[in-house]
N, CA, C and O of each residue as an XYZ file, in Angstrom:
620
protein
N     128.916     62.824      5.811
C     128.586     64.079      6.451
C     129.829     64.562      7.201
O     130.625     63.762      7.695
N     129.978     65.888      7.275
C     131.115     66.485      7.977
C     130.629     67.613      8.881
O     129.621     68.263      8.603
N     131.366     67.830      9.968
C     131.031     68.892     10.913
C     132.300     69.623     11.328
O     133.371     69.028     11.448
N     132.153     70.930     11.544
C     133.260     71.781     11.971
C     132.730     72.717     13.051
O     131.584     73.160     12.985
N     133.567     73.019     14.049
C     133.178     73.891     15.156
C     134.095     75.110     15.184
O     135.312     74.980     15.055
N     133.505     76.297     15.352
C     134.251     77.532     15.596
C     133.718     78.107     16.896
O     132.519     78.356     17.013
N     134.588     78.322     17.875
C     134.154     78.811     19.182
C     135.038     79.953     19.652
O     136.251     79.946     19.442
N     134.409     80.941     20.295
C     135.133     82.062     20.893
C     134.485     82.397     22.221
O     133.281     82.215     22.398
N     135.286     82.887     23.151
C     134.732     83.284     24.433
C     135.690     84.126     25.237
O     136.906     84.073     25.052
N     135.110     84.914     26.147
C     135.883     85.713     27.089
C     135.243     85.536     28.453
O     134.040     85.744     28.608
N     136.033     85.156     29.437
C     135.530     84.950     30.786
C     136.522     84.144     31.588
O     137.676     83.991     31.187
N     136.083     83.632     32.708
C     136.937     82.795     33.547
C     136.072     81.765     34.250
O     134.996     82.083     34.756
N     136.544     80.543     34.278
C     135.846     79.464     34.967
C     136.882     78.524     35.556
O     137.922     78.267     34.948
N     136.591     78.018     36.738
C     137.469     77.036     37.358
C     137.028     75.667     36.850
O     135.887     75.265     37.080
N     137.911     74.945     36.162
C     137.530     73.652     35.591
C     136.944     72.700     36.630
O     137.375     72.668     37.783
N     135.944     71.921     36.192
C     135.285     70.894     36.997
C     134.540     71.455     38.205
O     134.260     70.725     39.156
N     134.217     72.748     38.171
C     133.399     73.366     39.218
C     132.314     74.185     38.546
O     132.301     74.319     37.323
N     131.407     74.731     39.337
C     130.386     75.643     38.808
C     130.735     77.072     39.151
O     129.856     77.928     39.243
N     132.020     77.335     39.342
C     132.467     78.666     39.726
C     133.064     79.355     38.516
O     134.001     78.849     37.898
N     132.519     80.507     38.183
C     133.072     81.256     37.070
C     132.141     82.352     36.613
O     131.018     82.480     37.101
N     132.619     83.140     35.672
C     131.786     84.144     35.033
C     132.121     84.155     33.550
O     133.207     83.755     33.128
N     131.172     84.616     32.789
C     131.314     84.606     31.348
C     130.861     85.954     30.809
O     129.726     86.363     31.054
N     131.723     86.648     30.083
C     131.312     87.880     29.420
C     130.537     87.541     28.155
O     129.458     88.087     27.924
N     131.070     86.656     27.345
C     130.343     86.125     26.198
C     131.023     84.844     25.731
O     132.233     84.672     25.876
N     130.239     83.979     25.184
C     130.734     82.774     24.520
C     129.839     82.524     23.326
O     128.625     82.721     23.386
N     130.441     82.098     22.263
C     129.661     81.780     21.079
C     130.306     80.658     20.305
O     131.527     80.495     20.313
N     129.478     79.890     19.642
C     129.986     78.781     18.845
C     129.166     78.675     17.560
O     127.944     78.820     17.573
N     129.852     78.423     16.468
C     129.204     78.103     15.200
C     129.410     76.619     14.948
O     130.514     76.098     15.106
N     128.346     75.950     14.557
C     128.382     74.537     14.206
C     128.091     74.470     12.710
O     126.990     74.810     12.275
N     129.055     74.040     11.935
C     128.871     73.934     10.488
C     128.719     72.462     10.123
O     129.524     71.626     10.532
N     127.688     72.157      9.356
C     127.425     70.778      8.933
C     127.233     70.776      7.421
O     126.506     71.606      6.874
N     127.895     69.835      6.754
C     127.726     69.707      5.303
C     127.671     68.232      4.922
O     128.203     67.368      5.619
N     127.015     67.974      3.801
C     126.895     66.593      3.323
C     128.229     66.045      2.862
O     128.560     64.889      3.127
N     129.003     66.884      2.164
C     130.312     66.463      1.655
C     131.191     67.692      1.499
O     130.714     68.820      1.618
N     132.472     67.476      1.234
C     133.405     68.592      1.096
C     133.087     69.460     -0.115
O     133.562     70.592     -0.200
N     132.298     68.955     -1.045
C     131.931     69.723     -2.236
C     130.725     70.639     -1.998
O     130.422     71.491     -2.833
N     130.043     70.468     -0.871
C     128.825     71.236     -0.618
C     129.041     72.364      0.374
O     129.941     72.327      1.213
N     128.181     73.372      0.248
C     128.205     74.522      1.153
C     127.681     74.085      2.527
O     126.665     73.394      2.602
N     128.360     74.478      3.614
C     127.888     74.067      4.939
C     126.656     74.844      5.397
O     126.462     76.003      5.031
N     125.837     74.188      6.197
C     124.738     74.840      6.899
C     125.299     75.279      8.251
O     126.070     74.544      8.868
N     124.922     76.461      8.709
C     125.529     77.024      9.913
C     124.483     77.197     11.007
O     123.423     77.784     10.791
N     124.805     76.674     12.182
C     123.976     76.809     13.372
C     124.819     77.495     14.438
O     126.048     77.451     14.372
N     124.184     78.124     15.414
C     124.950     78.833     16.426
C     124.352     78.727     17.813
O     123.151     78.515     17.987
N     125.227     78.881     18.798
C     124.839     78.988     20.203
C     125.611     80.173     20.753
O     126.825     80.264     20.567
N     124.919     81.084     21.431
C     125.597     82.242     22.016
C     125.062     82.487     23.414
O     123.877     82.295     23.685
N     125.950     82.912     24.294
C     125.549     83.282     25.645
C     126.148     84.635     25.970
O     127.242     84.975     25.519
N     125.419     85.395     26.756
C     125.887     86.712     27.167
C     126.466     86.649     28.557
O     126.844     85.575     29.024
N     126.541     87.777     29.223
C     127.106     87.788     30.577
C     126.324     86.867     31.512
O     125.095     86.923     31.566
N     127.041     86.028     32.239
C     126.409     85.156     33.225
C     127.423     84.738     34.273
O     128.632     84.737     34.041
N     126.892     84.384     35.430
C     127.722     83.880     36.519
C     127.319     82.435     36.745
O     126.130     82.117     36.781
N     128.290     81.572     36.895
C     128.023     80.151     37.063
C     128.918     79.361     36.146
O     129.868     79.908     35.585
N     128.639     78.101     35.984
C     129.538     77.254     35.214
C     128.965     76.668     33.948
O     129.553     75.740     33.393
N     127.818     77.179     33.454
C     127.220     76.599     32.252
C     128.002     76.900     30.991
O     128.037     76.083     30.071
N     128.628     78.057     30.939
C     129.419     78.444     29.781
C     130.649     79.153     30.282
O     130.610     79.809     31.323
N     131.738     79.030     29.559
C     132.915     79.763     29.984
C     134.184     79.262     29.344
O     134.226     78.200     28.723
N     135.211     80.058     29.513
C     136.545     79.761     29.042
C     137.485     80.421     30.029
O     137.024     81.179     30.883
N     138.751     80.174     29.952
C     139.707     80.823     30.839
C     140.298     82.014     30.101
O     140.990     81.837     29.099
N     140.036     83.226     30.583
C     140.473     84.499     30.014
C     139.833     84.706     28.640
O     138.776     85.330     28.555
N     140.433     84.209     27.577
C     139.869     84.342     26.233
C     140.318     83.150     25.406
O     141.401     82.602     25.611
N     139.487     82.768     24.495
C     139.855     81.653     23.638
C     139.149     81.730     22.305
O     138.055     82.283     22.200
N     139.777     81.174     21.290
C     139.165     81.046     19.967
C     139.708     79.759     19.347
O     140.919     79.550     19.280
N     138.801     78.911     18.901
C     139.195     77.623     18.320
C     138.408     77.381     17.040
O     137.212     77.663     16.961
N     139.103     76.856     16.045
C     138.460     76.382     14.827
C     138.937     74.955     14.601
O     140.126     74.715     14.389
N     138.004     74.011     14.647
C     138.385     72.617     14.416
C     138.492     72.353     12.920
O     137.976     73.114     12.102
N     139.160     71.279     12.586
C     139.154     70.820     11.198
C     137.796     70.159     10.938
O     137.031     69.913     11.871
N     137.508     69.880      9.689
C     136.276     69.166      9.358
C     136.371     67.738      9.882
O     137.355     67.042      9.633
N     135.340     67.307     10.610
C     135.281     65.959     11.178
C     134.292     65.131     10.368
O     133.166     65.567     10.129
N     134.699     63.953      9.949
C     133.785     63.030      9.264
C     132.826     62.462     10.303
O     133.248     62.015     11.370
N     131.533     62.482      9.986
C     130.498     62.001     10.899
C     129.720     60.889     10.203
O     129.329     61.031      9.044
N     129.499     59.795     10.902
C     128.700     58.689     10.384
C     127.225     59.065     10.528
O     126.688     59.069     11.636
N     126.570     59.382      9.408
C     125.174     59.824      9.434
C     124.241     58.735      9.964
O     123.207     59.049     10.555
N     124.583     57.483      9.767
C     123.767     56.400     10.298
C     123.788     56.357     11.814
O     122.771     56.083     12.452
N     124.937     56.626     12.380
C     125.107     56.608     13.829
C     124.566     57.883     14.481
O     124.098     57.860     15.620
N     124.635     58.985     13.749
C     124.236     60.288     14.296
C     123.172     60.937     13.416
O     123.320     62.080     12.985
N     122.098     60.193     13.156
C     121.009     60.691     12.306
C     120.360     61.947     12.882
O     119.740     62.709     12.140
N     120.488     62.176     14.181
C     119.931     63.374     14.822
C     120.554     64.653     14.276
O     119.972     65.728     14.420
N     121.728     64.556     13.650
C     122.365     65.729     13.046
C     121.858     65.999     11.631
O     122.220     67.010     11.029
N     121.036     65.121     11.101
C     120.630     65.206      9.694
C     119.484     66.171      9.420
O     119.277     66.547      8.266
N     118.748     66.577     10.413
C     117.582     67.425     10.204
C     117.734     68.752     10.944
O     118.040     68.783     12.136
N     117.517     69.837     10.218
C     117.578     71.155     10.858
C     116.599     71.243     12.022
O     116.924     71.794     13.074
N     115.395     70.696     11.830
C     114.367     70.821     12.864
C     114.707     70.032     14.123
O     114.159     70.319     15.188
N     115.592     69.050     14.031
C     115.986     68.319     15.241
C     117.037     69.088     16.037
O     117.340     68.724     17.173
N     117.598     70.151     15.450
C     118.618     70.955     16.126
C     118.093     72.316     16.580
O     118.284     72.704     17.732
N     117.437     73.035     15.682
C     117.038     74.419     15.941
C     116.005     74.502     17.065
O     115.010     73.777     17.073
N     116.270     75.406     18.014
C     115.376     75.608     19.145
C     115.631     74.674     20.310
O     115.020     74.821     21.368
N     116.525     73.717     20.130
C     116.847     72.761     21.196
C     118.019     73.281     22.028
O     118.830     74.076     21.552
N     118.092     72.825     23.264
C     119.216     73.163     24.132
C     120.399     72.287     23.735
O     120.299     71.060     23.719
N     121.511     72.924     23.419
C     122.706     72.200     23.017
C     123.911     72.655     23.806
O     123.920     73.748     24.372
N     124.918     71.823     23.842
C     126.155     72.158     24.552
C     127.338     71.655     23.735
O     127.376     70.503     23.304
N     128.295     72.543     23.537
C     129.556     72.196     22.882
C     130.652     72.360     23.916
O     130.735     73.394     24.578
N     131.490     71.349     24.058
C     132.633     71.438     24.965
C     133.895     71.091     24.182
O     133.964     70.071     23.495
N     134.893     71.969     24.304
C     136.193     71.784     23.658
C     137.232     71.694     24.763
O     137.468     72.669     25.476
N     137.852     70.535     24.908
C     138.785     70.302     26.008
C     140.209     70.237     25.497
O     140.497     69.618     24.473
N     141.098     70.896     26.239
C     142.517     70.835     25.928
C     143.119     72.208     25.743
O     142.445     73.152     25.331
N     144.396     72.303     26.052
C     145.139     73.541     25.841
C     145.587     73.589     24.392
O     146.058     72.596     23.839
N     145.436     74.748     23.792
C     145.772     74.903     22.384
C     146.494     76.228     22.196
O     145.977     77.280     22.571
N     147.687     76.179     21.615
C     148.446     77.381     21.281
C     148.747     77.352     19.793
O     149.645     76.635     19.352
N     148.014     78.114     19.033
C     148.122     78.240     17.577
C     147.583     77.022     16.835
O     146.704     77.169     15.987
N     148.081     75.830     17.128
C     147.545     74.629     16.484
C     147.794     73.428     17.384
O     148.631     73.470     18.287
N     147.065     72.377     17.126
C     147.171     71.164     17.934
C     145.868     70.401     17.845
O     145.204     70.409     16.808
N     145.500     69.744     18.931
C     144.248     68.991     18.918
C     143.474     69.221     20.208
O     144.048     69.479     21.265
N     142.154     69.120     20.090
C     141.255     69.246     21.232
C     140.262     68.093     21.184
O     140.088     67.453     20.147
N     139.617     67.837     22.309
C     138.538     66.863     22.373
C     137.222     67.625     22.253
O     137.039     68.653     22.906
N     136.311     67.131     21.428
C     135.051     67.814     21.138
C     133.888     66.959     21.617
O     133.841     65.759     21.345
N     132.947     67.576     22.333
C     131.701     66.914     22.705
C     130.544     67.836     22.343
O     130.533     69.007     22.724
N     129.575     67.307     21.610
C     128.362     68.042     21.243
C     127.197     67.246     21.805
O     126.982     66.097     21.419
N     126.438     67.857     22.724
C     125.315     67.188     23.371
C     124.038     67.958     23.089
O     124.023     69.187     23.151
N     122.969     67.242     22.782
C     121.652     67.818     22.561
C     120.749     67.342     23.688
O     120.734     66.156     24.018
N     119.991     68.272     24.285
C     119.125     67.957     25.424
C     117.660     67.987     25.003
O     117.281     68.727     24.096
N     116.834     67.171     25.676
C     115.404     67.157     25.383
C     114.674     68.192     26.247
O     115.307     68.965     26.966
N     113.346     68.202     26.169
C     112.532     69.186     26.887
C     112.665     69.065     28.404
O     112.386     70.021     29.127
N     113.090     67.897     28.893
C     113.281     67.690     30.332
C     114.724     67.933     30.752
O     115.119     67.572     31.860
N     115.518     68.546     29.866
C     116.932     68.845     30.116
C     117.768     67.596     30.365
O     118.747     67.625     31.110
N     117.368     66.507     29.733
C     118.133     65.262     29.808
C     118.862     65.083     28.478
O     118.289     65.310     27.412
N     120.119     64.679     28.546
C     120.889     64.472     27.317
C     120.189     63.422     26.460
O     119.989     62.289     26.898
N     119.819     63.801     25.243
C     119.132     62.856     24.369
C     120.048     62.323     23.271
O     119.894     61.183     22.833
N     121.000     63.143     22.825
C     121.961     62.724     21.811
C     123.310     63.335     22.133
O     123.388     64.430     22.689
N     124.375     62.624     21.783
C     125.713     63.148     22.042
C     126.690     62.605     21.006
O     126.565     61.478     20.527
N     127.667     63.449     20.678
C     128.729     63.073     19.755
C     130.037     63.489     20.406
O     130.181     64.639     20.821
N     130.988     62.577     20.501
C     132.294     62.881     21.090
C     133.395     62.472     20.135
O     133.348     61.408     19.517
N     134.385     63.337     20.028
C     135.575     63.053     19.237
C     136.792     63.482     20.041
O     136.771     64.535     20.679
N     137.841     62.688     20.019
C     139.088     63.061     20.684
C     140.143     63.363     19.630
O     140.094     62.865     18.506
N     141.093     64.192     20.030
C     142.238     64.542     19.184
C     141.819     65.085     17.814
O     142.280     64.612     16.775
N     140.944     66.080     17.837
C     140.505     66.734     16.604
C     141.486     67.855     16.290
O     141.677     68.759     17.103
N     142.109     67.803     15.119
C     143.049     68.848     14.714
C     142.334     70.190     14.707
O     141.227     70.318     14.186
N     142.994     71.202     15.303
C     142.368     72.511     15.466
C     143.406     73.606     15.382
O     144.607     73.360     15.501
N     142.922     74.825     15.172
C     143.797     75.993     15.213
C     143.173     77.019     16.147
O     141.970     76.981     16.407
N     143.992     77.936     16.651
C     143.512     78.958     17.576
C     144.247     78.866     18.888
O     145.404     78.447     18.936
N     143.575     79.259     19.954
C     144.219     79.208     21.254
C     143.232     79.199     22.398
O     142.216     79.893     22.363
N     143.534     78.407     23.414
C     142.804     78.421     24.675
C     143.705     77.833     25.745
O     144.487     76.918     25.487
N     143.581     78.376     26.959
C     144.384     77.890     28.074
C     143.703     76.752     28.813
O     144.369     75.892     29.388
N     142.387     76.747     28.798
C     141.629     75.704     29.488
C     140.419     75.355     28.632
O     140.280     75.858     27.517
N     139.556     74.511     29.140
C     138.396     74.054     28.387
C     137.430     75.194     28.079
O     137.333     76.163     28.832
N     136.723     75.063     26.969
C     135.650     75.985     26.600
C     134.358     75.191     26.544
O     134.300     74.116     25.946
N     133.317     75.732     27.176
C     132.010     75.085     27.151
C     130.962     76.151     26.877
O     130.942     77.193     27.533
N     130.091     75.893     25.909
C     129.019     76.820     25.569
C     127.714     76.034     25.557
O     127.575     75.051     24.829
N     126.751     76.483     26.377
C     125.441     75.838     26.451
C     124.372     76.883     26.176
O     124.398     77.973     26.748
N     123.442     76.550     25.307
C     122.356     77.472     24.996
C     121.461     76.897     23.916
O     121.638     75.764     23.471
N     120.496     77.705     23.506
C     119.542     77.294     22.485
C     120.198     77.411     21.108
O     120.810     78.429     20.782
N     120.062     76.368     20.319
C     120.659     76.331     18.980
C     119.805     77.153     18.019
O     118.584     77.004     17.963
N     120.472     78.017     17.270
C     119.798     78.872     16.296
C     120.277     78.525     14.885
O     121.415     78.102     14.682
N     119.384     78.714     13.924
C     119.722     78.526     12.513
C     120.281     79.849     12.010
O     119.531     80.810     11.842
N     121.570     79.912     11.771
C     122.220     81.159     11.378
C     121.956     81.510      9.915
O     122.322     82.594      9.462
N     121.326     80.602      9.178
C     121.062     80.846      7.760
C     119.574     81.028      7.477
O     119.185     81.292      6.339
N     118.740     80.888      8.511
C     117.303     81.089      8.349
C     116.632     80.114      7.406
O     115.677     80.478      6.720
N     117.113     78.876      7.358
C     116.579     77.910      6.398
C     115.874     76.725      7.044
O     115.588     75.738      6.366
N     115.589     76.800      8.332
C     114.971     75.662      9.013
C     113.640     75.292      8.376
O     113.312     74.111      8.261
N     112.879     76.286      7.967
C     111.541     76.030      7.452
C     111.523     75.226      6.155
O     110.500     74.623      5.833
N     112.615     75.198      5.404
C     112.552     74.476      4.127
C     112.653     72.964      4.293
O     112.384     72.223      3.348
N     113.033     72.499      5.471
C     112.969     71.087      5.809
C     113.927     70.157      5.090
O     113.836     68.943      5.274
N     114.842     70.672      4.278
C     115.748     69.757      3.588
C     116.699     69.099      4.580
O     117.079     69.681      5.596
N     117.059     67.891      4.256
C     117.918     67.117      5.142
C     119.376     67.522      4.949
O     119.781     67.927      3.858
N     120.161     67.408      6.023
C     121.578     67.728      5.974
C     122.406     66.516      5.567
O     123.590     66.650      5.260
N     121.798     65.341      5.563
C     122.482     64.098      5.188
C     121.826     63.542      3.935
O     120.757     63.984      3.511
N     122.497     62.566      3.363
C     121.843     61.832      2.291
C     122.370     62.013      0.959
O     121.862     61.420      0.008
């Protein structure tokens, strides 16, 4: 299984604090069984808000390379229904100018807002630009409208 993240945002946040504002932030999460298959696309978007739940410094856009994911270790990524409608958070850490690497964390929260699953990768090759960390938290949506068909993303 492979995963790729595309994130964009405009706003300002002071790192490691809850101080900031966000005009918009959005992230696409692409998951595919193999490099030969078409990816399934999920998204998280936030609109104007004040606080530290989502944000970037000024503006940022990042596209990670495809990351190999161990489906046995991260079976929670294998089902559309385990993602769609759940509260998720993507965090991309590191300064990036045109190309380089960032640290990626994808966390899924349960109904009590407690982290139930998490995936972390360091030094993920990426392209784009950001001056500081980008974090997007919100409800995960199925951007392809295929959640109801129940097919697995792994296997």
